[in-house]
C-alpha positions in Angstrom: 25.4 -107.6 9.4 24.6 -111.3 9.0 22.8 -111.3 12.3 20.7 -108.4 11.1 19.4 -110.0 7.9 18.8 -113.3 9.7 16.5 -111.4 12.1 14.7 -109.9 9.2 14.3 -113.3 7.7 12.8 -114.6 10.9 10.0 -112.0 10.8 8.9 -113.3 7.4 8.1 -116.8 8.5 4.5 -116.0 9.6 2.8 -116.7 6.1 3.3 -119.4 3.5 4.4 -116.8 0.9 7.1 -115.5 3.3 8.3 -119.1 3.7 8.7 -119.5 0.0 10.4 -116.2 -0.2 12.8 -117.2 2.5 13.7 -120.4 0.6 14.3 -118.3 -2.5 16.5 -115.9 -0.5 18.6 -118.8 0.9 18.9 -120.2 -2.6 20.1 -116.8 -3.9 22.6 -116.6 -1.0 23.9 -120.0 -1.7 24.4 -119.3 -5.3 26.1 -116.0 -4.6 28.4 -117.6 -2.0 29.6 -120.1 -4.5 31.0 -117.3 -6.6 32.6 -115.4 -3.8 36.2 -116.1 -2.6 36.4 -117.8 0.8 37.9 -114.8 2.6 35.4 -112.2 1.2 32.7 -110.8 3.6 29.1 -111.8 3.0 27.0 -109.2 1.2 24.4 -107.3 3.0 21.0 -108.7 2.0 17.9 -107.0 3.3 14.5 -108.4 2.5 11.2 -106.7 3.4 7.6 -107.4 2.4 7.9 -105.5 -0.8 10.6 -107.8 -2.0 8.7 -111.0 -1.3 8.0 -113.0 -4.5 4.7 -114.8 -4.7 4.4 -118.4 -5.9 2.8 -117.3 -9.2 5.6 -114.8 -9.9 8.1 -117.4 -9.0 6.7 -119.8 -11.5 6.8 -117.1 -14.2 10.3 -116.2 -13.3 13.1 -118.2 -14.9 15.3 -120.1 -12.6 18.3 -118.4 -11.2 21.5 -119.5 -13.0 25.1 -118.6 -12.8 24.8 -115.8 -15.2 22.2 -114.0 -13.0 24.5 -114.3 -10.0 26.8 -111.7 -11.4 23.9 -109.3 -11.6 22.9 -110.1 -8.0 26.5 -109.5 -6.8 26.6 -106.2 -8.6 23.2 -105.3 -7.0 24.6 -106.1 -3.6 28.0 -104.5 -3.9 27.2 -101.4 -6.0 25.1 -98.3 -5.2 22.4 -99.2 -7.8 19.9 -101.0 -5.6 16.3 -100.4 -6.7 14.9 -100.8 -3.2 14.9 -97.6 -1.1 15.1 -99.5 2.1 18.3 -101.4 1.4 21.4 -100.0 2.9 24.0 -98.8 0.4 27.7 -99.2 0.5 30.0 -96.2 0.7 30.8 -93.7 3.5 29.3 -94.4 6.9 27.0 -91.3 6.9 25.4 -92.4 3.7 24.8 -95.9 5.0 23.4 -94.6 8.2 21.1 -92.3 6.3 19.7 -94.9 3.9 19.7 -97.9 6.2 16.7 -99.1 8.3 16.8 -98.6 12.0 17.5 -102.3 12.7 20.1 -102.5 10.0 22.5 -99.7 11.0 26.0 -101.1 10.6 28.2 -100.9 13.7 32.0 -101.0 13.1 33.9 -102.2 16.1 37.6 -102.4 16.5 38.9 -105.9 17.2 39.5 -106.5 20.9 43.1 -107.2 21.9 43.9 -110.6 23.3 44.3 -110.2 27.0 44.2 -113.8 28.0 45.9 -117.0 27.0 44.7 -118.5 23.7 43.8 -122.2 24.0 43.9 -123.9 20.6 41.2 -126.6 20.8 41.8 -129.1 18.0 38.4 -130.8 18.3 35.4 -130.6 20.5 35.1 -133.5 23.0 31.8 -134.2 24.7 32.4 -135.0 28.3 30.2 -137.3 30.3 30.1 -137.1 34.1 32.0 -139.9 35.9 30.8 -141.6 39.1 32.1 -140.2 42.4 34.8 -142.1 44.3 32.4 -143.1 47.1 30.0 -144.7 44.6 32.5 -147.3 43.4 34.2 -150.1 45.3 37.6 -149.4 46.7 39.4 -151.8 44.2 38.0 -149.7 41.3 39.0 -146.3 42.6 42.6 -146.3 41.2 41.3 -146.9 37.7 38.6 -144.3 38.3 41.3 -141.9 39.5 43.3 -142.3 36.3 40.1 -142.0 34.2 39.2 -138.7 35.9 42.8 -137.4 35.4 42.6 -138.2 31.7 39.2 -136.5 31.5 40.8 -133.3 32.9 43.3 -133.2 30.0 40.5 -131.8 27.7 41.1 -128.1 27.1 38.3 -125.6 26.5 38.5 -122.1 24.9 37.2 -119.6 27.5 37.2 -116.7 25.0 33.6 -117.6 24.3 32.0 -117.6 27.7 28.7 -119.1 26.5 30.2 -122.1 24.7 30.4 -125.6 26.1 29.1 -124.7 29.5 28.1 -128.2 30.4 31.5 -129.7 29.6 33.3 -126.9 31.4 31.3 -127.5 34.5 31.9 -131.3 34.3 35.7 -130.7 34.1 35.6 -128.3 37.0 33.8 -130.8 39.2 36.2 -133.6 38.1 39.2 -131.4 39.1 37.7 -130.7 42.5 37.0 -134.4 43.0 40.6 -135.5 42.3 41.9 -132.7 44.5 39.8 -133.9 47.4 40.7 -137.5 46.7 44.5 -136.9 46.8 44.2 -134.7 49.9 42.0 -137.0 52.0 43.2 -140.5 51.1 46.4 -142.4 51.3 47.9 -144.8 48.9 46.6 -143.1 45.8 50.0 -142.0 44.4 51.0 -145.2 42.7 53.7 -145.3 40.0 51.3 -145.4 37.1 49.6 -142.1 38.1 52.8 -140.0 38.0 52.9 -139.6 34.1 49.2 -139.0 34.0 49.3 -136.2 36.6 52.3 -134.4 35.1 50.9 -134.8 31.6 47.6 -133.3 32.8 49.4 -130.4 34.4 51.5 -129.7 31.3 48.5 -129.9 28.9 46.4 -127.4 31.0 49.1 -124.9 31.9 51.9 -124.9 29.3 50.5 -122.5 26.7 51.7 -119.5 24.8 51.6 -116.3 26.9 49.6 -113.5 25.2 51.5 -110.3 24.3 51.4 -107.6 26.9 48.6 -105.1 26.8 51.0 -102.1 26.8 54.2 -103.4 25.2 55.7 -100.0 24.4 54.6 -97.8 27.3 55.3 -97.8 31.0 55.5 -100.9 33.0 52.5 -102.2 34.9 51.7 -100.1 38.0 49.7 -102.1 40.6 48.3 -98.9 42.1 47.0 -97.4 38.8 46.6 -100.2 36.3 44.1 -103.0 36.4 45.6 -106.5 36.3 44.9 -108.7 33.3 43.3 -111.9 34.5 43.1 -115.2 32.8 39.7 -116.2 31.5 40.4 -119.9 32.2 41.3 -119.3 35.8 38.4 -121.4 37.3 40.2 -124.5 35.8 43.8 -123.3 36.1 43.5 -122.6 39.8 42.3 -126.1 40.6 45.0 -127.6 38.4 47.7 -125.6 40.4 46.2 -126.6 43.7 46.0 -130.3 42.7 49.7 -130.2 41.5 50.8 -128.6 44.7 49.0 -131.2 46.8 50.7 -133.8 44.6 54.2 -132.3 45.3 53.5 -131.8 49.1 52.0 -135.2 49.6 54.0 -137.4 52.1 53.6 -140.2 49.6 55.4 -138.3 46.9 58.2 -140.3 45.4 61.0 -138.3 43.8 62.4 -141.2 41.9 59.1 -141.7 40.1 58.7 -138.0 39.3 62.3 -137.5 38.3 61.6 -139.2 35.0 59.0 -136.6 34.0 60.0 -133.4 35.8 63.1 -132.6 33.7 64.9 -129.6 32.2 62.2 -129.2 29.5 59.5 -129.1 32.2 61.4 -126.5 34.2 61.9 -124.3 31.1 58.2 -124.4 30.3 57.3 -123.7 33.9 59.7 -120.6 34.0 58.2 -119.2 30.8 54.8 -119.0 32.6 56.2 -116.5 35.0 55.8 -113.8 32.4 52.0 -114.1 32.8 50.2 -110.8 33.6 47.8 -112.5 36.0 49.3 -112.1 39.6 47.2 -115.0 40.9 49.0 -117.4 38.5 52.4 -116.0 39.3 51.7 -116.6 43.0 50.9 -120.3 42.4 54.0 -120.6 40.1 56.2 -119.2 42.8 55.0 -121.8 45.3 55.2 -124.6 42.7 58.8 -123.7 41.7 59.9 -123.4 45.3 58.5 -126.9 46.1 60.3 -128.4 43.0 63.6 -126.6 44.0 63.3 -128.1 47.5 62.6 -131.7 46.5 64.7 -132.1 43.3 68.3 -131.6 44.3 69.5 -132.5 40.8 67.6 -129.5 39.3 68.7 -126.8 41.7 71.8 -125.6 39.8 69.8 -125.7 36.5 67.0 -123.7 38.1 69.4 -121.0 39.4 71.2 -120.8 36.0 67.9 -120.5 34.1 66.7 -117.7 36.4 70.0 -115.9 35.8 69.5 -116.1 32.1 66.1 -114.6 32.4 67.5 -111.8 34.5 70.3 -111.1 32.0 67.7 -110.8 29.2 65.6 -108.5 31.4 68.5 -106.2 32.4 70.4 -105.9 29.1 67.8 -106.5 26.4 64.1 -106.2 27.1 63.7 -104.5 30.6 60.2 -106.1 30.6 59.2 -109.2 32.6 56.2 -109.7 34.9 57.8 -112.3 37.1 61.0 -110.6 38.4 59.5 -110.0 41.9 58.4 -113.7 42.2 61.9 -114.9 41.1 63.6 -112.7 43.6 61.2 -113.9 46.3 62.2 -117.5 45.5 65.9 -116.5 45.5 65.6 -114.8 48.8 64.6 -118.1 50.5 67.3 -119.9 48.5 70.0 -117.4 49.5 68.9 -117.8 53.1 69.9 -121.5 52.8 73.3 -121.0 51.3 76.1 -122.8 53.2 79.2 -120.9 54.4 81.6 -120.0 53.0 79.8 -118.7 50.0 80.7 -120.3 46.7 82.2 -118.1 44.0 79.1 -118.9 41.9 76.9 -117.2 44.4 79.2 -114.1 44.7 79.1 -113.7 41.0 75.3 -113.9 41.1 75.4 -111.0 43.6 77.7 -108.8 41.6 76.5 -109.6 38.1 72.8 -110.0 38.6 71.5 -108.5 41.8 73.5 -105.3 41.7 72.8 -104.4 38.0 69.1 -105.0 38.7 69.1 -101.6 40.4 69.5 -99.7 37.1 66.2 -100.7 35.4 63.3 -98.4 35.0 60.8 -100.7 36.6 62.8 -101.0 39.9 59.7 -100.1 41.9 58.0 -103.3 41.0 60.5 -105.6 42.7 62.8 -103.4 44.9 61.6 -104.8 48.3 62.4 -108.4 47.1 65.7 -107.2 45.6 66.8 -105.4 48.8 65.9 -108.5 50.8 68.2 -110.7 48.6 71.1 -108.2 49.0 70.7 -108.1 52.8 70.6 -111.9 52.9 73.9 -112.0 51.1 75.5 -109.5 53.5 74.2 -111.4 56.5 75.9 -114.5 55.2 79.2 -112.7 54.4 79.7 -109.1 55.7 83.0 -108.8 53.9 80.9 -108.1 50.7 79.6 -104.8 52.1 82.1 -102.5 50.3 81.5 -104.1 46.9 77.8 -104.0 47.4 77.6 -100.4 48.6 80.0 -99.1 45.9 78.0 -101.0 43.3 74.7 -99.4 44.4 76.3 -96.0 44.4 77.5 -96.6 40.9 73.8 -97.0 39.8 72.6 -94.1 41.9 69.8 -92.2 40.0 70.5 -88.7 38.9 67.1 -87.1 38.5 64.6 -89.8 39.6 63.7 -88.8 43.2 61.5 -91.9 43.8 64.4 -94.2 43.0 66.7 -92.2 45.2 64.3 -92.8 48.1 64.3 -96.5 47.4 68.1 -96.5 47.3 68.2 -94.7 50.6 65.9 -97.3 52.1 68.1 -100.1 50.9 71.3 -98.4 52.2 69.7 -98.1 55.6 68.8 -101.8 55.6 72.4 -102.6 54.7 73.8 -100.4 57.4 71.6 -102.3 60.0 73.6 -105.5 59.3 77.0 -103.8 58.9 79.8 -104.1 61.5 82.2 -101.3 62.4 85.2 -102.5 60.3 83.1 -102.7 57.1 81.4 -99.4 58.0 84.8 -97.7 58.2 85.5 -98.8 54.6 82.5 -97.1 53.1 82.4 -93.9 55.2 83.8 -91.5 52.6 81.8 -92.5 49.4 78.6 -93.2 51.4 78.4 -90.0 53.4 79.4 -87.9 50.4 76.3 -89.3 48.7 74.2 -88.8 51.8 75.3 -85.2 52.0 74.2 -84.7 48.4 70.8 -86.2 49.2 70.4 -83.9 52.3 71.0 -80.9 50.1 68.5 -82.1 47.5 65.7 -79.7 46.7 63.2 -82.5 46.7 62.0 -82.7 50.2 61.3 -86.5 50.2 64.9 -87.3 49.3 66.3 -84.9 51.9 63.8 -86.2 54.5 64.7 -89.8 53.9 68.5 -89.0 54.1 68.0 -87.1 57.4 66.1 -90.0 58.9 69.5 -91.8 59.2 70.0 -89.6 62.3 66.9 -91.2 63.8 68.3 -94.7 63.5 70.0 -95.6 66.8 72.3 -98.2 65.3 73.5 -95.9 62.5 74.0 -93.0 65.1 76.1 -95.4 67.2 78.2 -96.1 64.1 78.5 -92.4 63.4 79.6 -91.7 67.0 82.4 -94.2 66.8 83.7 -92.6 63.6 82.5 -89.0 64.1 85.9 -87.5 63.3 85.7 -88.9 59.8 82.0 -88.2 59.3 81.6 -84.7 60.7 83.8 -82.9 58.2 81.8 -84.6 55.4 78.3 -83.7 56.5 78.6 -80.5 58.6 78.9 -78.0 55.6 75.8 -79.5 54.0 73.8 -79.6 57.2 74.7 -76.0 58.1 73.9 -74.7 54.6 70.6 -76.7 54.4 69.6 -75.2 57.7 69.9 -71.7 56.2 68.6 -72.2 52.7 66.1 -75.1 52.5 62.4 -74.2 51.8 60.7 -77.0 53.7 60.0 -76.5 57.4 60.1 -80.2 58.1 63.5 -80.5 56.6 64.7 -77.6 58.7 63.5 -79.3 61.9 65.3 -82.6 60.9 68.5 -80.7 60.1 68.4 -79.0 63.5 68.0 -82.4 65.1 70.9 -83.8 63.2 73.1 -80.8 64.2 72.1 -81.3 67.8 73.1 -84.9 67.7 76.5 -83.9 66.3 77.0 -81.4 69.1 76.1 -84.0 71.7 78.5 -86.5 70.3 81.5 -84.2 70.1 81.0 -80.5 70.8 84.7 -79.6 70.3 84.8 -81.2 66.9 81.6 -79.5 66.1 83.2 -76.1 67.0 86.2 -77.0 64.9 84.1 -77.9 61.9 82.1 -74.7 62.4 85.3 -72.6 62.5 86.7 -74.4 59.5 83.5 -73.9 57.6 83.5 -70.2 58.5 87.1 -69.9 57.3 86.2 -71.7 54.1 83.4 -69.3 53.5 85.6 -66.3 54.1 88.3 -67.8 51.8 85.6 -68.4 49.2 84.4 -64.8 49.5 88.0 -63.6 49.3 88.6 -65.7 46.2 85.4 -64.4 44.7 86.4 -60.8 45.3 89.9 -61.5 43.9 88.2 -63.1 40.9 86.0 -60.1 40.4 88.9 -57.7 40.7 91.0 -59.8 38.2 88.1 -59.8 35.8 87.7 -56.0 36.1 91.4 -55.5 35.7 91.4 -57.8 32.6 88.4 -55.9 31.2 90.1 -52.5 31.7 93.3 -53.9 30.1 91.4 -55.2 27.1 89.5 -51.9 26.7 92.8 -50.0 26.9 94.4 -52.2 24.3 91.4 -51.8 22.1 91.6 -48.0 22.4 95.4 -48.1 21.6 94.9 -50.3 18.6 92.1 -48.1 17.3 94.3 -44.9 17.7 97.2 -46.7 16.0 94.9 -47.8 13.2 93.6 -44.2 12.7 97.2 -42.8 12.6 98.3 -45.5 10.2 95.3 -44.7 7.9 96.1 -40.9 8.1 99.8 -41.6 7.3 98.9 -43.8 4.4 96.6 -41.1 3.0 99.3 -38.4 3.3 101.9 -40.6 1.7 99.7 -41.4 -1.3 99.0 -37.7 -1.8 102.7 -36.8 -1.6 103.6 -39.6 -4.0 101.0 -38.5 -6.5 102.4 -34.9 -6.5 106.0 -36.2 -6.9 104.9 -38.4 -9.8 103.2 -35.4 -11.5 106.3 -33.2 -11.2 108.5 -36.0 -12.4 106.3 -36.5 -15.4 106.6 -32.8 -16.3 110.4 -32.9 -16.1 110.6 -36.0 -18.2 108.4 -34.3 -20.9 110.7 -31.3 -21.1 113.8 -33.5 -21.2 112.4 -35.6 -24.0 111.6 -32.5 -26.1 115.2 -31.2 -25.7 116.6 -34.6 -26.6 114.5 -34.7 -29.7 115.7 -31.3 -31.0 119.3 -32.3 -30.4 118.9 -35.4 -32.5 117.5 -33.3 -35.3 120.5 -30.9 -35.2 122.9 -33.8 -35.2 121.3 -35.5 -38.2 121.3 -32.3 -40.3 125.0 -31.5 -39.6 125.9 -35.1 -40.5 124.1 -34.7 -43.8 126.0 -31.5 -44.7 129.4 -32.6 -43.6 129.6 -36.2 -44.8 127.3 -35.8 -47.9 125.7 -39.1 -47.4 123.1 -40.3 -49.8 119.5 -40.7 -48.6 119.2 -44.3 -49.8 122.2 -45.4 -47.7 120.5 -44.9 -44.3 121.1 -47.9 -42.2 117.9 -49.3 -40.7 119.8 -50.5 -37.7 121.0 -47.0 -36.9 117.5 -45.7 -37.1 116.4 -48.5 -34.8 119.1 -47.7 -32.4 118.2 -44.0 -32.4 114.5 -44.9 -31.9 115.5 -47.1 -28.9 117.2 -44.1 -27.3 113.8 -42.3 -27.3 111.5 -43.0 -24.3 109.4 -46.0 -25.4 106.2 -44.2 -24.4 107.0 -41.4 -26.9 107.0 -43.7 -29.9 103.2 -43.8 -30.2 102.9 -40.0 -30.8 103.4 -38.1 -34.0 106.1 -35.6 -33.9 104.0 -33.0 -35.7 101.1 -33.4 -33.3 100.8 -31.6 -30.0 102.5 -34.0 -27.5 100.3 -35.4 -24.7 102.0 -37.7 -22.2 100.6 -40.2 -19.7 102.0 -40.0 -16.2 103.1 -43.2 -14.4 104.1 -43.9 -10.9 107.7 -44.6 -10.3 108.5 -48.3 -10.7 104.9 -49.1 -11.6 102.8 -49.4 -14.7 99.5 -48.6 -13.0 98.2 -45.2 -14.4 97.5 -42.4 -12.0 94.7 -39.9 -12.2 96.4 -36.6 -12.8 93.5 -34.7 -11.3 94.4 -35.9 -7.8 96.8 -33.5 -6.1 
């Protein structure tokens, strides 16, 4: 937006009146900027010919003061602009509708940082130095140091058009010192060692930018484009100069030992996470040269690489320099002395074997397999632990990793002797049989290629009695059921080799397989018969239980009806008996009155109570003069029964 209104201002410089209006506009902008916070964006100011103020109008107008600035700010930030050409704030479609053609705002997302960020503290203006052939020989050492110090100036390459002259001067200077150290002798004096190492550290030791895809899949060299360093024209020459410095026959380790220390190695190892493959290649060569020359740093370098591997395996599973580290370690392992130290064996079991389980195995598997094979060439007694360790991390559903594992196993078998091979026959060929039976044709094809390896076939021939029973059922079944014609041809080739090695054993395995199949069919039939018998038994028990339940329900219904009838009859009998007992009581009381001539007031309440207790308790609620109505109860129960039920 700022660029747009500056272009508009540039068009108004043709006349004197436009110059005065430009000055007025700059004055307004300055006054507005003084009232805005430092982080706020600049307002959109659009000036056309209709807004130009003449000199007379300017004289009549009062000077702009701070009080008017607020009005100007409200004009610029609110939708109350008087000019129809000025773009308005608000939604994008409103701004596009009201803005001039050359003032359409373009919103662009910030670009992600894909290269290293160089923090330049201050801009230094470089001046070209004279060439080495232009000065006397006694002045060349000082000129060499001066040129090295000149190369310590760092430029920011994020802006490709900035400081082009200085960048070119530095590039030419780097090339001059590179040629000087390569073509001359006696240039590596003691005083240049700190300058060279300091120049290398200043140019290269920097923060590595975050990965372009930190959450998704790892970098795929076949599909993804590599992220290249913008400052590579300078970095490449610095790497080449430092390598010439290390490889020079005049290089003195005692001088360099003071400056190439543990801190230097740590910072150098951190650069291996760079996404630029060119830089990682130079780092690999540099670290290898340092490992070869500095004996006191070898153990520290191995230990530091182990720590990076541990973090990669168990924490992040993301590092760009694993392949380069393994390539360095491959040459290091090749130089191990025999017998192997316990430290080196632990590195094999705790670092190299667990590296097989990561998701990004395809990025470094060739280097990893080379390291493992180098260990086994040094000590073949480690074969069993290595093979069982690889089988422990064998992928379940990843066919591409299975193919890589099969490739590595074949390389291991190529360096395995017969005694070690006999130890791994059962677990190894069980897994190979599973791979042959895989529905993925690449896995099955890669496993069947073992029968095309002459050395592996010779190992099989010596131990065919142990191997044939493990692989024959899978081979025979695959020859009958697999869908791929190529696999069928490879299976027939493998079976033919087995016949040629030992035809009698092949016939025995075929008969045994046939007997096993018949036994399996017999067991399957017996299983089906048992299931049918069990099903019939369950159905019979269910029918019996249902009939018993129906009979029990019928008996219960009959018993309830019978009990109801008995209760009804018992109720009628109790009613007649109670009536007879009541009449007898009346007769007894009358006769007692006549015979004993007792007075009416002398009746004992207790006697009456005892007589009332003799009556059925349910009868006490009825009046003797009323027609008696009795409730019928079940025997030994107080729940009333409906008398209508017969």
